[in-house]
DSSP file (Angstrom, degrees, kcal/mol; ACC not computed):
  #  RESIDUE AA STRUCTURE BP1 BP2  ACC     N-H-->O    O-->H-N    N-H-->O    O-->H-N    TCO  KAPPA ALPHA  PHI   PSI    X-CA   Y-CA   Z-CA
    1    1 A M              0   0    0      0, 0.0     2,-0.2     0, 0.0     0, 0.0   0.000 360.0 360.0 360.0 137.0   26.6   -6.0  -27.5
    2    2 A D    >>  -     0   0    0      1,-0.1     4,-1.9     4,-0.0     3,-0.6  -0.518 360.0 -99.0 -96.1 170.5   27.2   -2.3  -28.3
    3    3 A I  H 3> S+     0   0    0      1,-0.2     4,-2.4     2,-0.2     5,-0.2   0.781 119.2  58.3 -57.7 -32.0   26.7    0.6  -26.0
    4    4 A G  H 3> S+     0   0    0      2,-0.2     4,-1.9     1,-0.2    -1,-0.2   0.893 107.4  45.6 -70.8 -38.8   23.3    1.5  -27.4
    5    5 A Q  H <> S+     0   0    0     -3,-0.6     4,-2.6     2,-0.2    -1,-0.2   0.906 112.8  51.4 -69.1 -39.8   21.8   -1.9  -26.5
    6    6 A L  H  X S+     0   0    0     -4,-1.9     4,-2.4     1,-0.2    -2,-0.2   0.915 111.2  47.0 -63.9 -40.8   23.4   -1.8  -23.0
    7    7 A L  H  X S+     0   0    0     -4,-2.4     4,-2.4     2,-0.2    -1,-0.2   0.872 112.8  49.9 -67.4 -37.5   22.0    1.6  -22.4
    8    8 A A  H  X S+     0   0    0     -4,-1.9     4,-2.1     2,-0.2    -2,-0.2   0.907 112.3  47.4 -65.1 -43.1   18.5    0.5  -23.6
    9    9 A T  H  X S+     0   0    0     -4,-2.6     4,-2.6     2,-0.2    -2,-0.2   0.912 112.8  49.0 -63.3 -45.1   18.7   -2.6  -21.4
   10   10 A A  H  X S+     0   0    0     -4,-2.4     4,-2.4     1,-0.2    -2,-0.2   0.911 112.8  47.2 -63.4 -42.5   19.8   -0.5  -18.4
   11   11 A A  H  X S+     0   0    0     -4,-2.4     4,-2.4     2,-0.2    -1,-0.2   0.884 111.6  51.1 -70.4 -35.9   16.9    2.0  -19.0
   12   12 A N  H  X S+     0   0    0     -4,-2.1     4,-2.5     2,-0.2    -2,-0.2   0.914 112.0  47.2 -68.5 -44.1   14.4   -0.8  -19.4
   13   13 A L  H  X S+     0   0    0     -4,-2.6     4,-2.2     2,-0.2    -2,-0.2   0.899 112.6  49.2 -63.9 -39.5   15.5   -2.3  -16.1
   14   14 A M  H  X S+     0   0    0     -4,-2.4     4,-2.6    -5,-0.2     5,-0.2   0.933 112.1  47.2 -66.5 -43.2   15.4    1.0  -14.4
   15   15 A I  H  X S+     0   0    0     -4,-2.4     4,-2.7     1,-0.2     5,-0.3   0.934 112.8  50.3 -61.9 -47.4   11.9    1.8  -15.6
   16   16 A T  H  X S+     0   0    0     -4,-2.5     4,-1.9     1,-0.2    -1,-0.2   0.902 112.9  46.1 -54.6 -45.5   10.7   -1.7  -14.7
   17   17 A G  H  X S+     0   0    0     -4,-2.2     4,-2.7     2,-0.2    -2,-0.2   0.920 112.5  49.4 -66.3 -46.5   12.2   -1.4  -11.1
   18   18 A M  H  X S+     0   0    0     -4,-2.6     4,-2.4     1,-0.2    -2,-0.2   0.905 113.3  46.7 -65.6 -40.0   10.8    2.1  -10.6
   19   19 A V  H  X S+     0   0    0     -4,-2.7     4,-2.7    -5,-0.2    -1,-0.2   0.881 111.2  52.0 -68.3 -34.6    7.3    1.1  -11.7
   20   20 A G  H  X S+     0   0    0     -4,-1.9     4,-2.4    -5,-0.3    -2,-0.2   0.946 111.7  45.9 -62.8 -48.1    7.5   -2.1   -9.5
   21   21 A V  H  X S+     0   0    0     -4,-2.7     4,-2.9     2,-0.2     5,-0.3   0.925 112.7  51.6 -63.7 -46.1    8.4    0.1   -6.5
   22   22 A F  H  X S+     0   0    0     -4,-2.4     4,-2.7     1,-0.2    -2,-0.2   0.934 111.4  46.5 -54.7 -51.1    5.6    2.6   -7.3
   23   23 A V  H  X S+     0   0    0     -4,-2.7     4,-2.2     1,-0.2    -1,-0.2   0.902 112.6  49.6 -61.6 -42.2    3.0   -0.1   -7.6
   24   24 A F  H  X S+     0   0    0     -4,-2.4     4,-2.3    -5,-0.2    -2,-0.2   0.933 113.5  45.3 -63.5 -44.6    4.1   -1.7   -4.3
   25   25 A L  H  X S+     0   0    0     -4,-2.9     4,-2.9     2,-0.2     5,-0.2   0.914 111.8  53.1 -66.2 -39.3    4.1    1.6   -2.4
   26   26 A S  H  X S+     0   0    0     -4,-2.7     4,-2.2    -5,-0.3    -1,-0.2   0.919 110.9  45.9 -60.4 -42.7    0.7    2.5   -3.9
   27   27 A L  H  X S+     0   0    0     -4,-2.2     4,-2.4     2,-0.2    -1,-0.2   0.855 113.1  51.4 -67.1 -36.4   -0.8   -0.9   -2.7
   28   28 A L  H  X S+     0   0    0     -4,-2.3     4,-2.3     2,-0.2     5,-0.2   0.930 110.9  45.8 -69.3 -43.5    0.8   -0.5    0.7
   29   29 A I  H  X S+     0   0    0     -4,-2.9     4,-2.2     2,-0.2    -2,-0.2   0.912 114.2  49.9 -65.2 -38.4   -0.7    3.0    1.2
   30   30 A S  H  X S+     0   0    0     -4,-2.2     4,-2.7    -5,-0.2     5,-0.2   0.934 110.7  49.4 -61.3 -46.2   -4.1    1.8    0.0
   31   31 A A  H  X S+     0   0    0     -4,-2.4     4,-2.1     1,-0.2    -1,-0.2   0.877 112.2  47.3 -65.9 -37.6   -4.0   -1.2    2.3
   32   32 A I  H  X S+     0   0    0     -4,-2.3     4,-2.2     2,-0.2    -1,-0.2   0.879 111.7  50.6 -70.1 -36.0   -3.1    1.0    5.3
   33   33 A T  H  X S+     0   0    0     -4,-2.2     4,-2.0    -5,-0.2    -2,-0.2   0.924 112.6  46.2 -65.9 -44.4   -5.8    3.6    4.4
   34   34 A I  H  X S+     0   0    0     -4,-2.7     4,-2.3     2,-0.2    -2,-0.2   0.905 112.8  49.9 -65.8 -40.7   -8.4    0.7    4.2
   35   35 A M  H  X S+     0   0    0     -4,-2.1     4,-2.6    -5,-0.2    -1,-0.2   0.897 110.9  51.2 -66.1 -39.8   -7.2   -0.9    7.5
   36   36 A S  H  X S+     0   0    0     -4,-2.2     4,-1.5     2,-0.2    -1,-0.2   0.887 110.2  47.4 -65.8 -40.4   -7.4    2.6    9.2
   37   37 A K  H  X S+     0   0    0     -4,-2.0     4,-1.3     2,-0.2    -1,-0.2   0.894 113.4  48.6 -67.6 -41.3  -11.0    3.2    7.9
   38   38 A L  H  X S+     0   0    0     -4,-2.3     4,-1.4     1,-0.2     3,-0.3   0.924 111.0  51.0 -64.3 -43.4  -12.0   -0.4    9.2
   39   39 A A  H  < S+     0   0    0     -4,-2.6     4,-0.4     1,-0.2    -1,-0.2   0.827 105.4  55.9 -66.6 -31.3  -10.4    0.2   12.5
   40   40 A G  H  < S+     0   0    0     -4,-1.5     3,-0.4     1,-0.2    -1,-0.2   0.828 104.4  54.1 -70.6 -29.6  -12.3    3.5   12.9
   41   41 A R  H  < S+     0   0    0     -4,-1.3    -1,-0.2    -3,-0.3    -2,-0.2   0.893 115.1  38.5 -69.6 -35.7  -15.6    1.7   12.4
   42   42 A F  S  < S+     0   0    0     -4,-1.4     2,-0.3     2,-0.1    -1,-0.2   0.379  87.8 121.9 -95.0   4.0  -14.9   -0.8   15.2
   43   43 A E        -     0   0    0     -4,-0.4     2,-0.4    -3,-0.4    -3,-0.0  -0.501  49.3-153.0 -74.9 131.5  -13.2    1.7   17.5
   44   44 A Q        -     0   0    0     -2,-0.3     2,-0.5     1,-0.0    -2,-0.1  -0.841  21.8-114.4-103.8 140.7  -14.9    2.0   21.0
   45   45 A S        -     0   0    0     -2,-0.4     2,-0.6     1,-0.0    -1,-0.0  -0.594  31.7-159.7 -74.1 125.9  -14.6    5.1   22.9
   46   46 A V        -     0   0    0     -2,-0.5     2,-0.5     2,-0.0    -1,-0.0  -0.926   6.6-145.6-112.3 121.1  -12.6    4.4   26.1
   47   47 A A        -     0   0    0     -2,-0.6    -2,-0.0     1,-0.0     0, 0.0  -0.720  12.7-137.6 -83.3 128.1  -13.0    6.8   28.9
   48   48 A T        -     0   0    0     -2,-0.5     2,-0.1     1,-0.0    -1,-0.0  -0.739  20.2-134.8 -86.5 117.7   -9.8    7.3   30.9
   49   49 A P        -     0   0    0      0, 0.0     2,-0.7     0, 0.0    -1,-0.0  -0.463  14.1-124.6 -73.1 144.9  -10.6    7.3   34.6
   50   50 A T        -     0   0    0     -2,-0.1     2,-0.4     2,-0.0    -2,-0.0  -0.814  30.7-167.0 -90.1 117.6   -9.0   10.0   36.7
   51   51 A R        -     0   0    0     -2,-0.7     3,-0.0     0, 0.0     0, 0.0  -0.846  12.0-147.6-108.7 141.4   -7.1    8.5   39.5
   52   52 A T        -     0   0    0     -2,-0.4     2,-0.1     1,-0.0     3,-0.0  -0.845  33.6-103.1-101.2 141.4   -5.7   10.2   42.5
   53   53 A P        -     0   0    0      0, 0.0     3,-0.0     0, 0.0    -1,-0.0  -0.420  22.3-149.8 -66.2 136.2   -2.5    8.9   44.1
   54   54 A S  S    S+     0   0    0      1,-0.1     2,-0.5    -2,-0.1    -2,-0.0   0.829  84.7  47.5 -73.6 -31.4   -3.3    7.0   47.3
   55   55 A I  S    S-     0   0    0     -3,-0.0     2,-0.3     3,-0.0    -1,-0.1  -0.941  87.2-129.4-114.6 128.0    0.0    7.9   48.9
   56   56 A K        -     0   0    0     -2,-0.5     2,-0.3     1,-0.1    -2,-0.0  -0.591  28.1-114.7 -77.2 134.0    1.2   11.5   48.8
   57   57 A A        -     0   0    0     -2,-0.3     2,-0.3     1,-0.0    -1,-0.1  -0.483  34.0-161.0 -70.4 126.1    4.7   11.9   47.5
   58   58 A S        -     0   0    0     -2,-0.3     3,-0.1     1,-0.1    -1,-0.0  -0.794  15.7-115.3-107.2 153.2    7.0   13.2   50.3
   59   59 A G        -     0   0    0     -2,-0.3     2,-0.3     1,-0.2    -1,-0.1  -0.023  47.8 -70.3 -72.1-177.6   10.3   14.8   49.8
   60   60 A V        -     0   0    0      1,-0.1    -1,-0.2     2,-0.1     5,-0.0  -0.588  58.1-109.9 -77.6 139.6   13.7   13.5   50.9
   61   61 A S     >  -     0   0    0     -2,-0.3     4,-1.9     1,-0.1     3,-0.4  -0.284  19.2-117.5 -71.8 156.5   14.1   13.5   54.6
   62   62 A S  H  > S+     0   0    0      1,-0.2     4,-2.2     2,-0.2     5,-0.1   0.801 112.9  59.8 -63.3 -30.2   16.5   15.9   56.2
   63   63 A E  H  > S+     0   0    0      1,-0.2     4,-2.2     2,-0.2    -1,-0.2   0.886 105.8  48.0 -63.3 -40.2   18.6   13.0   57.6
   64   64 A H  H  > S+     0   0    0     -3,-0.4     4,-2.4     2,-0.2     5,-0.2   0.895 111.1  51.0 -71.0 -38.0   19.2   11.7   54.1
   65   65 A I  H  X S+     0   0    0     -4,-1.9     4,-2.5     1,-0.2    -2,-0.2   0.906 110.5  49.0 -64.1 -39.9   20.2   15.2   52.9
   66   66 A A  H  X S+     0   0    0     -4,-2.2     4,-2.2     2,-0.2    -1,-0.2   0.889 111.9  48.4 -65.3 -40.6   22.6   15.6   55.7
   67   67 A A  H  X S+     0   0    0     -4,-2.2     4,-2.2     2,-0.2    -2,-0.2   0.904 113.1  47.4 -66.9 -40.4   24.2   12.2   55.0
   68   68 A I  H  X S+     0   0    0     -4,-2.4     4,-2.4     2,-0.2     5,-0.2   0.933 111.6  50.5 -63.9 -49.1   24.5   12.9   51.3
   69   69 A S  H  X S+     0   0    0     -4,-2.5     4,-2.4     1,-0.2    -2,-0.2   0.880 110.6  49.5 -57.0 -41.9   26.0   16.3   52.0
   70   70 A A  H  X S+     0   0    0     -4,-2.2     4,-2.4     2,-0.2    -1,-0.2   0.922 110.7  50.1 -66.2 -42.4   28.6   14.9   54.5
   71   71 A A  H  X S+     0   0    0     -4,-2.2     4,-2.2     2,-0.2    -2,-0.2   0.895 111.0  48.7 -64.0 -39.9   29.5   12.2   51.9
   72   72 A I  H  X S+     0   0    0     -4,-2.4     4,-2.5     2,-0.2    -1,-0.2   0.930 112.3  49.2 -64.8 -45.5   30.0   14.8   49.2
   73   73 A A  H  X S+     0   0    0     -4,-2.4     4,-1.9     1,-0.2    -2,-0.2   0.890 111.1  49.4 -59.3 -41.3   32.1   16.9   51.5
   74   74 A Q  H  X S+     0   0    0     -4,-2.4     4,-1.9     2,-0.2    -1,-0.2   0.900 110.5  49.9 -68.0 -39.9   34.2   14.0   52.5
   75   75 A Y  H  X S+     0   0    0     -4,-2.2     4,-1.6     1,-0.2    -2,-0.2   0.885 110.6  50.0 -65.6 -39.0   34.8   13.0   48.9
   76   76 A K  H  X S+     0   0    0     -4,-2.5     4,-1.0     1,-0.2    -1,-0.2   0.875 108.6  52.6 -65.4 -36.9   35.8   16.5   48.0
   77   77 A N  H  X S+     0   0    0     -4,-1.9     4,-0.6     1,-0.2     3,-0.3   0.870 109.3  49.6 -66.4 -38.1   38.3   16.7   50.9
   78   78 A K  H  < S+     0   0    0     -4,-1.9     3,-0.4     1,-0.2    -1,-0.2   0.819 106.4  55.5 -71.2 -28.8   39.9   13.5   49.8
   79   79 A Q  H  < S+     0   0    0     -4,-1.6    -1,-0.2     1,-0.2    -2,-0.2   0.718  97.9  63.9 -75.6 -21.6   40.2   14.7   46.2
   80   80 A K  H  <        0   0    0     -4,-1.0    -1,-0.2    -3,-0.3    -2,-0.2   0.772 360.0 360.0 -71.9 -25.1   42.2   17.8   47.4
   81   81 A L     <        0   0    0     -4,-0.6    -1,-0.2    -3,-0.4    -2,-0.1   0.561 360.0 360.0 -68.7 360.0   45.0   15.7   48.7
């Protein structure tokens, strides 16, 4: 085979592959569009209920804050040694 035949075969293979990918992606986009339209027809409107929390969130108690602060201070004092 000479270089001209090899380049022609490579171009043919490249064109075939690009057309194949283009057709596949076109079919995929079409299928997704059709399924989206079908899903839109059967979609039911769902009302989201507004719920209020039954237990009010409370902050961290002062005893916990004091214990954590003491632990941090103790850790820092040990690290200075």
